[in-house]
FILUM-324421 format. One record per residue (C-alpha): residue number from 1; residue in three letters; x, y, z. Coordinates in Angstrom, 3 decimals, decimal comma. Example, Ala and Ser with C-alpha at 12.3 -4.5 7.8 and 13.67 -1.06 7.14 Angstrom:
2
drennu / nuvo / x / y / z
1 / ALA / 12,300 / -4,500 / 7,800
2 / SER / 13,670 / -1,060 / 7,140
# end
This chain:
503
drennu / nuvo / x / y / z
1 / MET / 0,034 / -0,150 / 0,269
2 / ALA / 2,685 / 2,638 / 1,096
3 / GLU / 5,861 / 3,884 / -1,178
4 / ALA / 8,859 / 5,099 / 0,305
5 / GLN / 9,958 / 8,528 / -0,814
6 / ALA / 11,416 / 8,831 / -4,258
7 / PRO / 14,135 / 11,158 / -5,441
8 / LYS / 13,685 / 14,464 / -6,179
9 / GLY / 11,809 / 14,885 / -8,960
10 / ARG / 9,689 / 11,848 / -9,296
11 / ARG / 6,077 / 11,791 / -10,195
12 / TYR / 4,038 / 9,612 / -7,847
13 / VAL / 0,510 / 10,805 / -9,379
14 / GLY / -0,125 / 8,773 / -13,029
15 / LEU / -2,704 / 10,155 / -15,574
16 / LYS / -5,923 / 8,284 / -14,291
17 / GLU / -5,515 / 9,460 / -11,071
18 / THR / -4,665 / 12,991 / -12,377
19 / VAL / -7,805 / 12,963 / -14,450
20 / GLY / -9,938 / 12,211 / -11,441
21 / PHE / -8,480 / 14,759 / -9,742
22 / ILE / -9,418 / 17,326 / -11,809
23 / LEU / -12,859 / 15,609 / -12,262
24 / PHE / -13,114 / 15,762 / -8,213
25 / LYS / -12,309 / 19,812 / -8,289
26 / SER / -14,321 / 20,493 / -10,627
27 / GLY / -17,387 / 18,391 / -9,367
28 / SER / -16,845 / 20,040 / -5,717
29 / LYS / -17,042 / 23,356 / -7,852
30 / MET / -19,776 / 22,407 / -9,691
31 / THR / -22,997 / 24,583 / -8,437
32 / ILE / -25,800 / 26,898 / -9,479
33 / GLY / -24,458 / 30,378 / -7,679
34 / THR / -25,629 / 30,742 / -4,060
35 / ASN / -28,609 / 30,130 / -2,470
36 / ASP / -29,861 / 33,222 / -1,784
37 / GLU / -31,978 / 34,181 / -4,384
38 / TRP / -33,694 / 30,383 / -3,665
39 / THR / -33,942 / 31,247 / 0,409
40 / ASN / -35,482 / 34,993 / -0,077
41 / ARG / -37,511 / 34,597 / -3,636
42 / VAL / -38,494 / 30,862 / -3,728
43 / LEU / -38,405 / 29,438 / -0,011
44 / ASN / -39,112 / 32,540 / 1,457
45 / ILE / -37,973 / 33,023 / 5,064
46 / ASP / -37,794 / 36,371 / 6,382
47 / LEU / -34,375 / 38,480 / 6,902
48 / GLY / -35,124 / 38,922 / 10,726
49 / VAL / -36,001 / 35,402 / 11,001
50 / GLN / -32,512 / 34,332 / 9,091
51 / ALA / -30,868 / 36,499 / 11,284
52 / MET / -32,181 / 35,301 / 14,817
53 / LEU / -31,331 / 31,821 / 13,703
54 / ARG / -27,800 / 32,120 / 12,940
55 / PRO / -26,715 / 31,546 / 16,120
56 / VAL / -28,323 / 28,387 / 16,276
57 / THR / -26,668 / 27,539 / 13,233
58 / LEU / -23,402 / 28,794 / 14,415
59 / ALA / -23,549 / 26,415 / 17,572
60 / TRP / -24,322 / 23,199 / 15,648
61 / ASP / -21,455 / 24,119 / 12,995
62 / MET / -18,788 / 24,412 / 16,073
63 / ILE / -19,521 / 21,662 / 17,839
64 / ASN / -19,787 / 19,050 / 14,484
65 / ASP / -16,618 / 20,606 / 13,211
66 / LEU / -14,600 / 19,701 / 16,366
67 / PHE / -16,136 / 16,039 / 16,674
68 / VAL / -15,783 / 15,425 / 12,622
69 / ALA / -12,125 / 16,647 / 12,752
70 / ALA / -11,241 / 14,629 / 16,027
71 / TRP / -12,941 / 11,316 / 14,431
72 / VAL / -10,991 / 11,917 / 10,733
73 / ASP / -7,673 / 12,885 / 12,295
74 / ARG / -7,640 / 9,398 / 14,559
75 / THR / -9,008 / 7,400 / 11,759
76 / ARG / -6,666 / 4,521 / 10,319
77 / THR / -7,830 / 2,098 / 7,839
78 / ARG / -6,198 / 0,154 / 5,159
79 / PHE / -8,015 / 2,564 / 2,594
80 / GLY / -6,483 / 5,674 / 3,997
81 / LYS / -7,188 / 8,159 / 6,211
82 / PHE / -10,232 / 10,350 / 4,289
83 / ARG / -11,198 / 7,548 / 1,368
84 / PRO / -13,601 / 6,010 / 3,270
85 / PHE / -15,786 / 8,765 / 4,307
86 / MET / -15,576 / 10,172 / 1,197
87 / VAL / -17,348 / 6,830 / -0,833
88 / LEU / -19,447 / 6,709 / 2,124
89 / TYR / -21,056 / 10,311 / 1,776
90 / PRO / -23,089 / 10,115 / -1,217
91 / LEU / -25,504 / 7,484 / 0,871
92 / TYR / -25,767 / 9,747 / 3,904
93 / GLY / -24,999 / 13,479 / 1,904
94 / LEU / -27,080 / 13,430 / -1,277
95 / PRO / -30,288 / 12,392 / -0,068
96 / MET / -30,890 / 15,171 / 2,386
97 / VAL / -29,687 / 17,898 / 0,317
98 / LEU / -32,070 / 16,940 / -2,512
99 / LEU / -34,749 / 16,692 / 0,245
100 / THR / -33,926 / 20,379 / 0,801
101 / TYR / -34,697 / 21,724 / -2,773
102 / ALA / -38,205 / 20,175 / -1,971
103 / LEU / -39,092 / 22,365 / 0,623
104 / PRO / -40,615 / 25,244 / -1,682
105 / TYR / -43,219 / 22,257 / -3,300
106 / LEU / -44,133 / 21,451 / 0,838
107 / PHE / -44,854 / 25,033 / 1,946
108 / TRP / -45,551 / 26,964 / -1,332
109 / GLY / -47,778 / 30,177 / -0,723
110 / THR / -46,785 / 30,031 / 3,067
111 / ASP / -45,262 / 34,109 / 4,750
112 / GLY / -41,784 / 34,396 / 5,661
113 / THR / -42,231 / 33,441 / 9,475
114 / TYR / -44,306 / 30,365 / 9,002
115 / MET / -43,192 / 28,065 / 11,796
116 / PRO / -43,013 / 24,630 / 10,057
117 / LYS / -41,140 / 25,804 / 6,871
118 / ILE / -38,436 / 27,381 / 9,285
119 / VAL / -37,991 / 24,748 / 11,533
120 / LEU / -37,536 / 22,154 / 8,944
121 / SER / -35,567 / 24,414 / 6,809
122 / LEU / -33,476 / 24,393 / 10,111
123 / VAL / -33,169 / 20,942 / 10,641
124 / LEU / -32,458 / 20,026 / 6,940
125 / GLY / -29,622 / 23,115 / 7,258
126 / LEU / -28,208 / 21,183 / 9,906
127 / PHE / -27,613 / 17,915 / 8,633
128 / ASN / -26,508 / 19,328 / 5,798
129 / GLU / -23,659 / 21,224 / 7,553
130 / LEU / -22,580 / 17,890 / 9,257
131 / THR / -22,422 / 16,048 / 6,057
132 / GLY / -20,803 / 19,398 / 4,241
133 / THR / -17,979 / 19,725 / 7,118
134 / VAL / -17,329 / 15,218 / 6,585
135 / ALA / -17,212 / 16,067 / 2,740
136 / GLY / -14,952 / 19,354 / 3,027
137 / ILE / -12,483 / 17,877 / 5,896
138 / CYS / -12,019 / 14,827 / 3,721
139 / ASN / -11,638 / 16,625 / 0,317
140 / THR / -9,325 / 18,909 / 1,316
141 / GLY / -7,289 / 15,794 / 3,245
142 / MET / -6,857 / 14,053 / 0,354
143 / GLU / -5,630 / 16,603 / -2,007
144 / ALA / -2,949 / 17,557 / 0,750
145 / ASN / -2,251 / 13,900 / 0,744
146 / LEU / -1,736 / 12,513 / -3,253
147 / THR / 1,908 / 13,420 / -2,985
148 / PRO / 4,580 / 14,511 / -1,005
149 / ASP / 5,888 / 16,700 / -3,421
150 / PRO / 5,261 / 20,173 / -3,133
151 / GLN / 5,633 / 21,275 / -6,830
152 / GLU / 4,078 / 17,754 / -8,340
153 / ARG / 1,210 / 19,106 / -6,126
154 / LEU / 0,706 / 22,735 / -7,263
155 / SER / 0,853 / 21,332 / -10,759
156 / LEU / -2,242 / 18,887 / -9,652
157 / ILE / -3,868 / 21,733 / -8,560
158 / THR / -2,889 / 24,141 / -11,124
159 / LYS / -4,000 / 21,646 / -13,709
160 / ALA / -7,260 / 21,008 / -12,175
161 / ASN / -8,501 / 24,619 / -12,107
162 / LEU / -7,191 / 25,396 / -15,573
163 / LEU / -8,817 / 21,921 / -17,376
164 / GLY / -11,596 / 21,514 / -14,921
165 / PHE / -14,251 / 21,507 / -17,494
166 / GLY / -17,995 / 21,833 / -16,806
167 / GLN / -17,896 / 23,146 / -13,164
168 / SER / -19,377 / 26,308 / -14,303
169 / LEU / -21,250 / 24,619 / -17,142
170 / PRO / -24,295 / 24,388 / -14,894
171 / LYS / -24,295 / 27,529 / -13,644
172 / GLN / -24,232 / 29,457 / -16,748
173 / ILE / -27,165 / 27,519 / -18,274
174 / PHE / -29,289 / 27,861 / -15,374
175 / ALA / -28,175 / 31,864 / -15,121
176 / VAL / -29,751 / 32,182 / -18,822
177 / LEU / -32,672 / 30,624 / -17,994
178 / ARG / -33,698 / 32,286 / -14,614
179 / ASP / -33,136 / 35,342 / -16,501
180 / ILE / -35,238 / 34,253 / -19,089
181 / ILE / -38,344 / 33,422 / -16,197
182 / SER / -37,284 / 36,337 / -14,237
183 / ARG / -37,387 / 39,045 / -16,710
184 / SER / -40,037 / 37,661 / -18,832
185 / ALA / -42,450 / 40,600 / -19,704
186 / LYS / -45,089 / 38,042 / -19,566
187 / ASN / -44,735 / 36,095 / -16,245
188 / THR / -46,283 / 38,033 / -13,058
189 / SER / -43,970 / 38,212 / -9,654
190 / LEU / -45,746 / 34,811 / -8,584
191 / ALA / -45,501 / 33,188 / -11,815
192 / ALA / -41,793 / 33,456 / -12,011
193 / ALA / -41,688 / 32,219 / -8,809
194 / THR / -43,239 / 29,402 / -9,663
195 / GLN / -41,412 / 28,714 / -12,492
196 / LEU / -38,131 / 29,234 / -10,333
197 / ARG / -39,155 / 27,089 / -7,792
198 / THR / -38,847 / 24,163 / -10,664
199 / LEU / -35,186 / 25,397 / -11,871
200 / TYR / -34,005 / 25,168 / -8,525
201 / MET / -35,215 / 21,907 / -8,190
202 / VAL / -33,989 / 20,205 / -11,326
203 / PHE / -30,888 / 22,141 / -11,568
204 / GLY / -29,983 / 21,219 / -7,597
205 / VAL / -30,399 / 17,568 / -8,805
206 / VAL / -28,172 / 17,362 / -11,699
207 / THR / -25,299 / 19,692 / -10,161
208 / ILE / -25,286 / 17,005 / -7,060
209 / THR / -25,591 / 14,159 / -8,543
210 / LEU / -22,590 / 14,852 / -11,272
211 / SER / -20,429 / 16,266 / -8,411
212 / GLY / -21,372 / 13,031 / -6,047
213 / LEU / -20,304 / 10,822 / -9,227
214 / MET / -17,093 / 12,802 / -10,102
215 / ALA / -15,634 / 12,168 / -6,239
216 / LEU / -16,370 / 9,210 / -6,183
217 / TYR / -14,452 / 7,811 / -9,344
218 / PHE / -11,427 / 9,926 / -7,910
219 / VAL / -11,951 / 7,974 / -4,579
220 / LEU / -11,676 / 4,623 / -6,650
221 / VAL / -8,509 / 5,558 / -8,391
222 / SER / -6,841 / 7,860 / -5,950
223 / ARG / -4,185 / 7,001 / -3,401
224 / GLU / -2,831 / 8,553 / 0,351
225 / ARG / 0,938 / 8,987 / -0,180
226 / VAL / 2,230 / 11,305 / 2,589
227 / PHE / 3,224 / 8,902 / 5,823
228 / GLY / 4,661 / 11,706 / 8,554
229 / VAL / 5,913 / 10,426 / 11,954
230 / ASP / 2,252 / 9,662 / 13,139
231 / ALA / 2,220 / 7,131 / 10,563
232 / ILE / 3,966 / 4,875 / 11,959
233 / LYS / 2,984 / 4,955 / 15,570
234 / GLU / 0,580 / 2,380 / 17,402
235 / LYS / -1,380 / 5,125 / 18,451
236 / PRO / -2,378 / 8,686 / 16,661
237 / PRO / -1,808 / 11,699 / 18,040
238 / THR / -4,585 / 12,907 / 20,974
239 / VAL / -7,116 / 16,072 / 20,594
240 / ARG / -4,864 / 17,611 / 22,757
241 / GLU / -1,736 / 16,641 / 21,329
242 / SER / -3,151 / 18,400 / 18,186
243 / LEU / -3,825 / 21,238 / 19,267
244 / THR / -0,921 / 21,980 / 21,128
245 / ALA / 0,959 / 21,509 / 17,969
246 / LEU / -1,642 / 23,798 / 15,728
247 / LYS / -0,667 / 26,205 / 18,655
248 / ASN / 2,673 / 26,715 / 17,597
249 / ASN / 1,754 / 26,854 / 13,870
250 / ARG / 2,240 / 30,715 / 13,196
251 / PRO / 1,353 / 30,788 / 9,937
252 / LEU / -1,828 / 28,824 / 10,993
253 / LEU / -2,376 / 31,436 / 13,218
254 / MET / -2,020 / 34,704 / 10,994
255 / ILE / -4,310 / 32,898 / 8,642
256 / ILE / -7,090 / 32,326 / 11,594
257 / LEU / -6,612 / 36,371 / 12,437
258 / ALA / -6,980 / 37,685 / 9,012
259 / GLU / -10,057 / 36,081 / 8,618
260 / ILE / -11,339 / 36,324 / 11,660
261 / LEU / -11,180 / 39,989 / 11,036
262 / GLU / -12,671 / 39,344 / 7,646
263 / GLY / -15,420 / 37,669 / 9,059
264 / PHE / -16,863 / 41,048 / 10,855
265 / ASN / -17,246 / 42,729 / 7,535
266 / ILE / -20,235 / 43,825 / 5,844
267 / ASP / -21,366 / 40,849 / 4,135
268 / LYS / -20,565 / 41,580 / -0,106
269 / GLN / -24,107 / 41,865 / -1,285
270 / GLN / -22,642 / 41,311 / -4,831
271 / GLY / -25,395 / 38,284 / -5,923
272 / LEU / -28,242 / 40,241 / -4,408
273 / TYR / -27,366 / 43,445 / -5,926
274 / VAL / -27,424 / 41,452 / -9,354
275 / ASP / -30,169 / 39,509 / -8,405
276 / SER / -33,049 / 41,670 / -7,047
277 / ILE / -31,549 / 45,207 / -8,458
278 / LEU / -30,427 / 44,690 / -12,216
279 / ASN / -32,090 / 41,363 / -12,258
280 / PHE / -29,859 / 39,815 / -14,770
281 / ALA / -28,147 / 36,770 / -13,141
282 / ASN / -25,754 / 36,556 / -16,599
283 / PHE / -23,789 / 39,604 / -15,488
284 / GLY / -21,104 / 37,658 / -14,445
285 / LEU / -20,802 / 35,538 / -17,350
286 / ILE / -21,501 / 38,431 / -19,799
287 / SER / -19,059 / 41,324 / -18,015
288 / GLY / -16,261 / 38,425 / -17,607
289 / ILE / -15,937 / 37,540 / -21,481
290 / PRO / -13,221 / 40,623 / -22,070
291 / GLY / -11,169 / 38,496 / -18,908
292 / SER / -12,064 / 35,500 / -20,117
293 / PRO / -8,404 / 35,355 / -21,801
294 / VAL / -6,398 / 36,731 / -19,410
295 / SER / -7,703 / 34,500 / -16,795
296 / TYR / -6,661 / 31,626 / -18,668
297 / ALA / -2,947 / 32,936 / -19,784
298 / SER / -2,504 / 33,793 / -15,693
299 / TYR / -2,203 / 29,824 / -15,249
300 / GLY / 0,733 / 30,080 / -17,472
301 / TYR / 2,584 / 31,740 / -14,992
302 / VAL / 1,714 / 30,789 / -11,509
303 / THR / 4,645 / 28,606 / -11,345
304 / ALA / 7,036 / 31,263 / -12,422
305 / LEU / 5,541 / 33,468 / -9,265
306 / ARG / 5,443 / 31,089 / -6,972
307 / ARG / 9,410 / 30,415 / -7,631
308 / ARG / 9,992 / 34,007 / -7,953
309 / PHE / 7,790 / 35,401 / -4,760
310 / SER / 6,832 / 34,027 / -1,840
311 / THR / 3,285 / 32,715 / -0,841
312 / LYS / 2,420 / 35,546 / 1,453
313 / THR / 2,703 / 37,954 / -1,224
314 / LEU / 0,844 / 36,100 / -4,523
315 / TRP / -2,002 / 35,388 / -1,300
316 / ILE / -2,044 / 39,213 / -0,510
317 / ALA / -1,958 / 40,491 / -3,894
318 / SER / -4,229 / 38,237 / -5,291
319 / GLN / -6,950 / 38,564 / -2,963
320 / TYR / -6,662 / 41,941 / -2,851
321 / ILE / -6,583 / 43,558 / -6,124
322 / ASP / -10,256 / 43,720 / -6,733
323 / TYR / -11,077 / 46,293 / -4,177
324 / PRO / -9,852 / 49,315 / -5,217
325 / PHE / -11,706 / 48,395 / -8,356
326 / PHE / -15,076 / 47,984 / -6,330
327 / ILE / -14,723 / 51,332 / -4,441
328 / ALA / -14,183 / 53,270 / -8,224
329 / ILE / -17,755 / 51,293 / -9,152
330 / TYR / -19,356 / 52,808 / -6,390
331 / PHE / -19,106 / 56,725 / -7,345
332 / PHE / -19,264 / 55,559 / -10,949
333 / GLY / -22,755 / 53,478 / -10,226
334 / MET / -24,088 / 56,548 / -7,800
335 / ARG / -24,006 / 59,127 / -10,665
336 / ARG / -27,529 / 60,213 / -11,627
337 / VAL / -29,364 / 59,248 / -14,744
338 / LYS / -30,273 / 62,172 / -16,906
339 / ASP / -32,284 / 60,448 / -19,847
340 / ARG / -35,727 / 61,151 / -19,302
341 / GLY / -36,482 / 57,480 / -21,403
342 / LYS / -34,748 / 55,835 / -18,343
343 / ILE / -36,034 / 57,872 / -15,350
344 / ALA / -39,777 / 56,700 / -16,538
345 / ARG / -38,884 / 53,791 / -15,762
346 / GLY / -37,743 / 53,845 / -12,525
347 / VAL / -33,968 / 53,654 / -13,149
348 / THR / -32,758 / 56,900 / -11,718
349 / TYR / -29,125 / 55,971 / -10,655
350 / THR / -26,693 / 54,291 / -13,411
351 / PHE / -25,851 / 51,383 / -10,708
352 / MET / -29,637 / 50,273 / -11,770
353 / ASP / -28,690 / 50,625 / -15,435
354 / LEU / -27,662 / 47,529 / -16,943
355 / TRP / -25,015 / 48,080 / -19,415
356 / PRO / -22,820 / 50,905 / -18,002
357 / MET / -22,813 / 48,795 / -14,860
358 / LEU / -21,811 / 45,802 / -17,475
359 / GLY / -18,706 / 47,931 / -18,633
360 / ALA / -17,571 / 49,182 / -15,422
361 / TYR / -17,664 / 45,158 / -14,428
362 / ALA / -16,325 / 44,364 / -17,643
363 / VAL / -12,773 / 46,878 / -16,938
364 / GLN / -12,668 / 45,761 / -13,061
365 / ASN / -12,921 / 41,938 / -14,124
366 / THR / -10,134 / 42,071 / -17,044
367 / PHE / -7,727 / 43,670 / -14,589
368 / SER / -8,416 / 41,025 / -11,828
369 / MET / -8,048 / 38,234 / -14,308
370 / ALA / -4,374 / 39,115 / -14,272
371 / LEU / -4,068 / 37,008 / -10,818
372 / TYR / -6,799 / 34,791 / -11,380
373 / GLY / -4,520 / 31,622 / -11,818
374 / CYS / -2,511 / 32,737 / -8,557
375 / ARG / -6,577 / 33,332 / -7,044
376 / ARG / -7,844 / 29,929 / -7,899
377 / VAL / -4,019 / 27,644 / -6,608
378 / ILE / -2,660 / 29,988 / -4,062
379 / PRO / -5,486 / 29,241 / -1,512
380 / ASP / -4,797 / 25,946 / -1,540
381 / GLU / -1,590 / 26,199 / -1,692
382 / ILE / -1,273 / 28,395 / 1,950
383 / ARG / -3,572 / 25,482 / 3,153
384 / ASN / -1,467 / 22,629 / 2,436
385 / GLU / 1,475 / 24,781 / 3,390
386 / CYS / 0,569 / 25,064 / 6,949
387 / ILE / -0,122 / 21,392 / 6,671
388 / ASP / 2,934 / 20,661 / 6,160
389 / TYR / 4,579 / 23,405 / 8,431
390 / GLY / 3,125 / 21,739 / 11,426
391 / GLU / 4,159 / 18,346 / 10,809
392 / TRP / 7,672 / 20,041 / 9,987
393 / LYS / 7,234 / 21,293 / 13,743
394 / SER / 5,618 / 18,468 / 15,110
395 / GLY / 6,357 / 15,439 / 13,877
396 / PHE / 3,137 / 14,512 / 12,718
397 / ARG / -0,378 / 15,845 / 10,479
398 / SER / -3,087 / 16,941 / 11,827
399 / GLU / -5,228 / 17,920 / 8,161
400 / ALA / -8,567 / 17,582 / 9,817
401 / MET / -7,593 / 19,679 / 12,813
402 / VAL / -6,086 / 21,960 / 10,327
403 / GLY / -8,997 / 22,171 / 8,534
404 / VAL / -11,343 / 22,763 / 11,121
405 / LEU / -9,148 / 25,430 / 13,329
406 / ARG / -8,585 / 27,505 / 10,580
407 / LYS / -11,962 / 28,346 / 9,973
408 / PHE / -13,768 / 27,956 / 14,046
409 / PRO / -12,598 / 31,457 / 15,268
410 / GLU / -13,791 / 32,800 / 12,088
411 / LYS / -17,090 / 31,306 / 12,517
412 / PHE / -18,140 / 33,317 / 14,922
413 / SER / -16,907 / 36,638 / 13,238
414 / VAL / -18,704 / 35,654 / 10,242
415 / ALA / -21,884 / 34,722 / 11,958
416 / ALA / -21,817 / 37,871 / 13,258
417 / GLY / -21,470 / 40,251 / 10,240
418 / ASP / -24,017 / 37,917 / 8,112
419 / MET / -26,772 / 38,244 / 11,431
420 / LEU / -25,767 / 41,781 / 11,029
421 / THR / -25,659 / 42,518 / 7,179
422 / LYS / -29,412 / 40,714 / 7,326
423 / LEU / -31,053 / 43,036 / 9,738
424 / ILE / -29,713 / 45,738 / 8,101
425 / VAL / -30,942 / 44,789 / 4,533
426 / LYS / -33,643 / 44,317 / 6,144
427 / ARG / -34,206 / 47,689 / 8,126
428 / MET / -33,242 / 49,121 / 4,745
429 / GLY / -36,776 / 47,862 / 3,598
430 / PHE / -35,494 / 45,131 / 1,514
431 / GLN / -38,113 / 42,794 / 0,791
432 / THR / -38,591 / 38,668 / 0,221
433 / GLY / -40,880 / 36,704 / -1,812
434 / VAL / -43,054 / 37,768 / -5,348
435 / ASN / -41,549 / 40,860 / -4,999
436 / TYR / -37,873 / 40,391 / -4,931
437 / THR / -37,066 / 42,064 / -7,846
438 / ARG / -38,998 / 44,931 / -6,773
439 / GLN / -37,044 / 47,053 / -4,430
440 / SER / -37,239 / 50,766 / -3,068
441 / GLU / -34,745 / 53,133 / -4,038
442 / ARG / -33,543 / 53,229 / -0,510
443 / ALA / -33,182 / 50,028 / -0,648
444 / ALA / -31,863 / 50,023 / -3,930
445 / LYS / -28,915 / 51,988 / -3,109
446 / GLY / -28,093 / 50,615 / 0,330
447 / VAL / -27,754 / 46,982 / -1,296
448 / PHE / -25,170 / 48,414 / -3,984
449 / ALA / -23,026 / 50,104 / -1,261
450 / MET / -23,041 / 46,931 / 0,433
451 / ALA / -21,935 / 44,827 / -3,089
452 / THR / -19,346 / 47,753 / -3,252
453 / ILE / -18,074 / 50,593 / -1,556
454 / PHE / -18,605 / 48,928 / 2,149
455 / PRO / -16,849 / 45,554 / 1,992
456 / SER / -14,014 / 47,080 / 0,039
457 / ILE / -13,430 / 49,658 / 2,703
458 / THR / -13,450 / 47,122 / 5,127
459 / THR / -11,408 / 44,256 / 3,549
460 / LEU / -8,293 / 46,133 / 3,004
461 / LEU / -8,084 / 46,710 / 6,847
462 / CYS / -7,711 / 42,880 / 7,099
463 / ALA / -4,598 / 42,705 / 5,235
464 / VAL / -2,429 / 43,342 / 8,133
465 / PRO / -2,055 / 40,020 / 9,709
466 / LYS / -1,172 / 38,369 / 6,364
467 / LEU / 1,931 / 40,780 / 6,279
468 / PHE / 3,530 / 38,224 / 9,411
469 / TYR / 2,957 / 34,848 / 7,445
470 / ASN / 6,387 / 34,086 / 8,500
471 / ILE / 7,233 / 31,092 / 5,869
472 / SER / 9,840 / 32,810 / 3,490
473 / GLN / 11,012 / 30,950 / -0,028
474 / LYS / 13,789 / 29,921 / 1,974
475 / ASP / 11,979 / 28,518 / 5,263
476 / ARG / 9,760 / 26,711 / 2,519
477 / GLU / 12,750 / 25,441 / 0,792
478 / VAL / 14,305 / 23,971 / 4,081
479 / MET / 11,007 / 22,639 / 5,425
480 / TYR / 10,957 / 20,521 / 2,444
481 / ALA / 13,897 / 18,981 / 2,231
482 / GLU / 14,176 / 17,825 / 5,889
483 / LEU / 9,988 / 16,626 / 5,626
484 / ALA / 11,470 / 14,347 / 2,607
485 / VAL / 13,544 / 12,902 / 4,250
486 / ARG / 11,106 / 12,036 / 7,616
487 / ARG / 8,918 / 11,172 / 5,233
488 / ALA / 11,213 / 8,515 / 3,452
489 / ALA / 11,764 / 6,753 / 6,738
490 / ALA / 8,404 / 6,961 / 7,767
491 / ALA / 6,970 / 5,332 / 4,350
492 / ALA / 9,730 / 3,013 / 4,495
493 / VAL / 8,552 / 1,502 / 7,686
494 / HIS / 5,032 / 1,510 / 7,179
495 / ALA / 5,668 / -0,180 / 3,982
496 / GLN / 7,626 / -3,187 / 5,498
497 / ALA / 4,855 / -3,051 / 8,444
498 / GLY / 2,203 / -3,675 / 5,397
499 / ALA / 4,465 / -6,401 / 3,895
500 / GLN / 4,569 / -8,316 / 7,207
501 / GLU / 1,034 / -8,070 / 7,741
502 / SER / 0,631 / -9,453 / 4,448
503 / ALA / 2,357 / -12,504 / 4,653
# end
């Protein structure tokens, strides 16, 4: 089962497994977009109720995260640490997601505070959170353990993001059909919401089924190859040992601090602005056309940038390139419209006018795409680098606990930010249900500000902790050189133990 460490330059992952990884990454990102419109317009749950339920979902999220992380980290089977959970996920996770999409059929016509609908939605949401935690931890763990060579791992992540096909197709087709339904002059608000109910159900079933099959194929053709010192111990590390090791992991602590600060931000309401104010779900697709060639080209120099710059530099640059543009877009959008015909149709500000905003976002998107490859690859590599750093310092790997604790404190701040955002949007007079695309001027201006200038200013202030991420290029080289020696010894012992067991 195990294999010894090979000389530098060896490639561990073959063609079949590479294809499986590309399919797996594509499937994991195959969605129909956010569920904001589904919750607010189709299912119709009041924003105030959503805000009040946030502490409940947060508490559950924290409990199941710790439980699942400890469970996975202590798992030792002949099939590996993560693969057994990934094989079982379709059996316990997918049916609950499908039932969730059926809720609008069960409670059609009820108002946003109807208690049976809220309770059942909450119960299904809690279960989906549990299954999502298991899937998320195991997905990232498998990615980190596919190969002990960091350059091969970076190459795999880059190939998966560049060559992954189909992941955006369902979202794009869905957006086209959504716009046809929602913008049709023949449809009343009620008729549009009724047709969207069916659209969400169909596309929800399709995307969930396809992503599940892609993940299952990857599990069947893949292997876990990274063996830390803990792989040859009689017992896996305890939860206390894992927590102590993570406390000494400074890069991880800096990531956690940055994400805590980002969590307190007013949540960026881009989807809400596009769907409810512009009523055009294909906005992102069309405004992204000029930047599309740039985005593909950006993958070509990810490896070169990685050799020249530290992970920290690329991380900060790729994450914050957008926000100065969003501030400029806000001031452009707040100009008053002078065309009397547009004013008669209710378009009083530029941000309500589809075509000028498409142009403004196209400019922003084109510049942003210059670092698109880094933005898709570096966050995964940051996480993997922190896992390797923890192994370097402590002698054992805690992939699951790293994944959980990286997000653990942030979830408090995200919950607070999410509650604040929903309460502010409600206070603006934003309407859910059938009037979702018929907002007042006050609500529209507020949503636009929350899609552009508010999160931009607060997010830029969150870059400070990232400046103290302490794995330099030199440290990274030393770390992986020492880890290669340790892993070779651990893999050899592991292989010998496996041979004796077989005999």
